[in-house]
C-alpha positions as a printed Julia matrix, in Angstrom:
236×3 Matrix{Float64}:
   0.0     0.0     0.01
   2.96    2.34    0.51
   3.26    2.71   -3.28
  -0.16    4.39   -3.34
  -0.69    5.95    0.04
   1.04    8.11    2.61
  -0.84    7.9     5.89
  -0.9     9.96    9.04
  -2.94    8.99   12.08
  -2.53   11.21   15.11
   0.8    12.48   13.74
   2.25   13.29   10.35
   5.29   11.82    8.66
   7.42   13.29    5.91
   9.68   16.26    5.33
   7.16   18.76    6.73
   5.75   17.56   10.03
   2.89   19.45   11.65
   4.48   19.28   15.08
   7.36   21.31   13.62
   6.71   25.01   13.33
   5.78   26.25    9.87
   7.5    29.58    9.4
   5.38   32.66    8.64
   6.89   32.86    5.17
   6.12   29.24    4.35
   2.62   29.66    5.72
   2.0    32.82    3.71
   3.21   31.16    0.51
   1.07   28.08    1.19
  -2.06   30.17    1.72
  -1.31   32.26   -1.35
  -0.89   29.11   -3.44
  -4.05   27.56   -1.99
  -6.2    30.6    -2.67
  -4.8    31.75   -6.04
  -2.69   29.19   -7.9
  -4.92   26.36   -6.68
  -8.14   28.36   -7.3
  -9.2    28.12   -3.68
 -10.91   31.51   -3.89
 -13.49   29.92   -6.21
 -14.05   27.1    -3.73
 -15.05   29.66   -1.11
 -18.2    30.02   -3.22
 -18.71   26.38   -4.23
 -17.0    23.37   -2.63
 -18.64   20.71   -4.81
 -19.37   18.78   -1.59
 -21.83   15.89   -1.86
 -22.89   12.84    0.1
 -21.81    9.51   -1.37
 -23.36    7.34    1.33
 -24.22    7.52    5.0
 -20.53    7.42    5.89
 -18.72    8.98    2.92
 -18.66   12.46    1.45
 -16.74   13.92   -1.49
 -15.59   17.45   -2.21
 -13.01   19.78   -3.7
  -9.87   20.74   -1.78
 -10.84   22.02    1.69
  -9.08   24.82    3.51
  -7.76   24.26    7.05
 -10.94   25.96    8.31
 -12.96   23.61    6.12
 -11.23   20.65    7.72
 -12.24   21.96   11.14
 -15.85   22.03    9.91
 -15.53   18.47    8.66
 -14.4    17.41   12.12
 -17.45   19.09   13.67
 -19.65   17.26   11.16
 -18.31   13.95   12.44
 -15.74   13.14    9.72
 -12.9    10.96   11.05
 -10.76   10.39    7.92
  -9.59   12.67    5.12
  -8.58   10.95    1.9
  -6.65   13.35   -0.34
  -6.41   12.12   -3.94
  -3.71   14.58   -4.97
  -0.57   12.61   -4.27
   0.67   12.53   -7.84
   1.41   16.25   -8.0
   3.48   18.78   -6.03
   1.1    20.64   -3.74
   2.56   23.56   -1.79
  -0.42   23.91    0.64
  -0.03   20.25    1.7
   1.59   21.19    5.06
  -1.5    23.26    5.88
  -3.67   20.18    5.41
  -1.29   18.01    7.44
  -1.24   20.55   10.24
  -5.03   20.98   10.3
  -5.67   17.23   10.37
  -3.12   16.82   13.15
  -4.72   19.65   15.14
  -8.24   18.25   14.82
  -7.41   14.53   15.24
  -8.32   13.52   11.71
  -6.73   10.54   10.0
  -5.11   11.72    6.77
  -4.23    9.69    3.69
  -2.65   10.96    0.5
  -3.49    8.75   -2.47
  -1.43    8.69   -5.67
  -3.91    8.46   -8.59
  -3.89   10.56  -11.73
  -6.98   12.13  -13.25
  -6.13   11.51  -16.91
  -4.61    8.03  -16.75
  -6.03    4.59  -16.11
  -4.71    3.28  -12.79
  -2.3     0.38  -12.62
  -3.62   -2.88  -11.23
  -1.55   -2.59   -8.05
  -2.88    0.94   -7.51
  -6.49   -0.25   -7.68
  -5.8    -3.11   -5.26
  -4.01   -0.79   -2.84
  -6.92    1.62   -3.01
  -9.45   -1.11   -2.2
  -7.26   -2.26    0.71
  -7.19    1.28    2.04
 -10.94    1.69    1.79
 -11.39   -1.58    3.66
  -9.07   -0.56    6.52
  -9.77    3.15    6.99
 -12.04    4.57    9.65
 -15.33    6.21    8.74
 -17.02    8.63    8.26
 -14.64    9.79    5.49
 -14.24   12.79    3.24
 -12.69   12.12   -0.16
 -11.25   15.13   -1.95
  -9.06   16.06   -4.91
  -8.59   19.57   -6.3
 -11.99   20.2    -7.89
 -14.02   17.23   -6.59
 -14.97   16.2   -10.11
 -12.8    13.35  -11.41
 -10.47   11.58   -8.95
 -12.83   12.02   -6.02
 -15.63   10.61   -8.12
 -13.54    7.63   -9.15
 -12.59    6.79   -5.56
 -16.22    7.25   -4.49
 -17.29    4.85   -7.25
 -14.74    2.25   -6.14
 -15.93    2.69   -2.55
 -19.54    1.99   -3.55
 -18.54   -1.09   -5.53
 -16.26   -2.63   -2.93
 -17.57   -1.49    0.45
 -21.31   -1.27   -0.16
 -21.84   -3.79   -2.95
 -23.55   -1.27   -5.19
 -23.96   -1.9    -8.92
 -21.67   -0.45  -11.53
 -24.5     1.74  -12.78
 -24.88    3.27   -9.33
 -21.13    3.73   -9.05
 -20.97    5.42  -12.45
 -23.25    8.19  -11.18
 -20.27    9.44   -9.18
 -18.59   10.27  -12.49
 -21.2    12.51  -14.04
 -21.73   16.11  -15.06
 -23.56   16.74  -11.77
 -20.14   16.82  -10.1
 -18.35   18.53  -12.98
 -16.97   15.34  -14.54
 -16.65   15.64  -18.33
 -16.76   12.05  -19.56
 -15.43   12.9   -23.02
 -12.41   14.8   -21.67
  -9.21   12.93  -20.9
 -10.48   12.43  -17.34
 -13.15   10.18  -18.82
 -10.57    7.37  -18.75
 -11.49    6.93  -15.08
 -15.15    6.4   -15.98
 -13.99    3.98  -18.69
 -12.45    1.75  -16.0
 -15.79    1.42  -14.22
 -17.66    0.98  -17.5
 -15.29   -1.8   -18.51
 -15.83   -3.51  -15.18
 -19.59   -3.29  -15.74
 -19.35   -4.85  -19.19
 -16.64   -7.45  -18.52
 -16.7    -8.16  -14.8
 -20.12   -7.48  -13.35
 -21.69   -9.07  -16.41
 -19.94  -12.31  -15.46
 -20.83  -12.07  -11.8
 -17.4   -10.9   -10.63
 -16.96   -8.44   -7.82
 -14.77   -5.45   -8.55
 -11.72   -6.69   -6.64
 -11.85  -10.12   -8.25
 -12.15   -8.49  -11.66
  -9.16   -6.26  -11.0
  -7.12   -9.3    -9.94
  -8.12  -11.55  -12.84
  -9.52   -9.47  -15.7
  -8.38   -5.89  -15.56
  -6.39   -5.0   -18.68
  -5.15   -1.43  -18.39
  -3.84   -1.34  -21.95
  -7.2    -2.46  -23.31
  -9.02    0.23  -21.3
  -6.66    2.88  -22.67
  -7.13    1.63  -26.22
 -10.93    1.66  -25.95
 -11.2     5.25  -24.73
 -11.03    8.24  -27.05
 -11.15   11.73  -25.56
 -12.73   14.54  -27.53
 -10.81   17.76  -28.2
 -13.46   20.24  -27.07
 -14.15   18.58  -23.69
 -10.43   18.12  -23.13
  -9.72   21.79  -23.87
 -12.56   22.85  -21.56
 -11.25   20.72  -18.69
  -7.55   21.39  -19.2
  -7.34   24.96  -20.45
 -10.45   26.68  -19.06
 -11.31   24.78  -15.89
  -7.61   24.05  -15.27
  -8.3    20.62  -13.89
  -5.4    18.82  -12.21
  -4.79   15.45  -13.79
């Protein structure tokens, strides 16, 4: 699981530890990056926060104050699906989770690439071992958060692929014909090749998941890709 996830529970590991003092300059740069470069000022208006199930929510990147609110709402675990990219405000999230006693996981999945088999299996292991209630977030709450929410529904609640696919829809800002649609293609392929044969998602990943075939079957469209990448500035 270490290939996919960095975990903190009650303390934080890594080069920037929340029990070490973050200097005023580092803090100012982190907040500036969070609000401007990371488009956090837009998320002050709309967080794209939605209920997935009775014990899971999904959203865009929360601020430290937003993490405090999540704690008050009863959330126990934060699952950050932004581990594949440098993220200057990350120490703010580590510090806030440490302060409020939230378990924090950073998951390494990309928004425009089909996951590797070992990444999918590590993700399902994490979902099976984490404490709930949980908030899943990426940058915008549209693509990677939706994919993890879909995998959660398939593996932890035994929902159908059709139900899981609703987590990757325009309602949450997911553009299925952009390059991020490759994540939806994974779930669609499971529906057609795994669920159709009575296989659970994990068994299908172990025995039938062909990443190269998923990539070959998906064709992104230029307009949706330009909208997601150039205008909405999605992280992928």
